[in-house]
N, C-alpha and C positions, 0 to 999 in steps of 0.2 A: 504494500500500500504506500509505503514511504517512497519507493522508487517511482511509482506512478505520479506522485505529487511533484517530485523533482523533475521528472520528464515533462510534465505539463508546464511547470514554471519555465524550464529551458525553452520549450517550444514557444511560449508566449513572449519571452524575452527576445528570442531570435526574430520572431515576426515583428516585434516593436522596433528593433534595430533596423531591419530591412525597410520598414515603412518610413522611418525617420530619414534614412539615407536617400530614398526615392523622393521624398518631399523636399529635401534640401537641394537636390538637383533641379527641381522645378522652379526654384527661386533664383537661379542664375540670371544675370542681367540679359535682357532680350537683345538680339542682334549681335552678340559677341561671338557666337559660334566657336567658343573655346579660344578665341584670340585675345591677346593682351591689348591694352590701349595702344601701346607702341606699334604692334603689328597692324592694327586697324589704321593708325595714322599713316604709316608707311604705305599701305595699300591705297588709301584715299589720295595721298599726295602723288603717287605714281600715276594715278588715273586722271589727274587734272588735264583739261582739254589742251591748254596752251603750254604745258610744262615741257620744255625742250632741252637739248644739250647746252643751251646758253643760259639756263637757269639752275640755281642750286638752292634747295630749301632743306634745312635741318631743323631739329626740334629737341626740346627737353620736356620731360613729364615730371611734375612735382605733385604727387597726389592726384588731384583731379584738374590741376591747372597745367595747360600746355603752353609753352613759349616757342614761337616759330622764329627762325633766324634765316639769313641767307640773302642772296642777291638774285634778282630776276630781270630778264630782258623783255619777256613777253607781257604785253598789256593785259590787265585784268587778273593776272595770276596771283597777286597779293591778296585781293579780296576773295577770290575763289578758294585759295588755300585756307584762309581763315574760316570761311563758311562751311567747307566740308569737314574740318576738324571740329567745329562747334557742334555739328550734328551727330558726333560719335557718343554713344551711351557711356557715361562715366566721366565725361569732360564737362566741368562746370564753367570754365572760362578759358579764353585763349588770349595770350599776350602776343601781339603781332609785331615783330621787330624785323620783318623782311624789308630790304631796301630795293627800290626801283633803280636800275642802272640808267645813267643819263643817256639821252639820245645823242648819237655821235656818228656821223658818216665815217670818220676815221676808225672808230671801234667796229663799225659794221663791216668795213673792208677787212679788218683783222679777223673777225668772226668767219666771214666767207672763206678767206684764205686758210684759216686753221682747219675748218671742217673739210675743205677740199684736199689739203695736204695730208691730214690724218686718214682720210678715206682712201687716198691713192697710194700713199707711201708708208702708212702706219698700220697698226692693228685695227682694221675697220670694224671688227666684231664688237667693239665697245661702244659703237655709235648707232645702235638700233633706234629708230625714230620713236617707237612707242615707249621705251623705257631704257634710255642709254645708261651704261655703266659708268661712263666718263662724262663729266660736265665741263664745259669750257666757259669760264667767266672772264669777260673782257671789260675792263673798267679803266678808262683813260690811258689806253695803250699798254696796260698791264694784264697779263693772262694769269689766271689761277686755274689749275687743273684739279678737279675734285672728283672723287668716286673711287671705284674699285677695279683693279686689274688682276689677272691671275698669275702674272709673272713679273719679276723685277725688270727684266729686259724690256717688256712692253712699257712700263712706267718710264724707264730711261729713254726709250725711243721717242715717246710722246713729248718728253721734256726737251730733247734735242730738236725735234721738229718745231715745237712751239718757239724755241729760241731762234730758229732760222727765219722766222717770218719778219719781213721788212717792216720797220716802224714799231716793233714791240720793244718797250723799255725794260720790262722785267717779266720773268716767269716764275711763279710759285707752284711747285709741284706737291700737292697734298694727296696724291693718289696712294691708296693703301693696296698692299699686295696680299690677296687671299682668295680662296675659292668661295664663290657665292653659293649659298645653300637654298636660295629661293627661286632658282631658275626653273 
């Protein structure tokens, strides 16, 4: 009789634990699909309409506050980035510190030359139009290379090619060398 009582108690306890864990899963924030806020932000930013290889946006997350940084060339990208990040569940506010690059025919010529040179003589695989791995920021005759490459030799080659463009005052190579896991 005593064993029957213990077995009944264990059965009820196990059922209660299983029910509690199922209910806890139902209270996960909607729309997250198991993704962290950082992963959702990265996906939303990659999907921006005008986000090109001449724009670079980074971010930090502090609790539910997201701060956006970077420089963009494409019109409307600053507001669009802020709007898509604000719509993410779990984000309470967005601090937008993205800068708009000044319009300049001189910088536009450098941009055109850089992408032409990188595509023809460099590792062109990093310049996919939808989601480029490398970003070319041109600001007042200065080029900053941002992003990710898979080999140090690719980083070095892009740096050499950028330095060979007529009219470039300075090149800053911020490329990181690592394999991308989200391809």
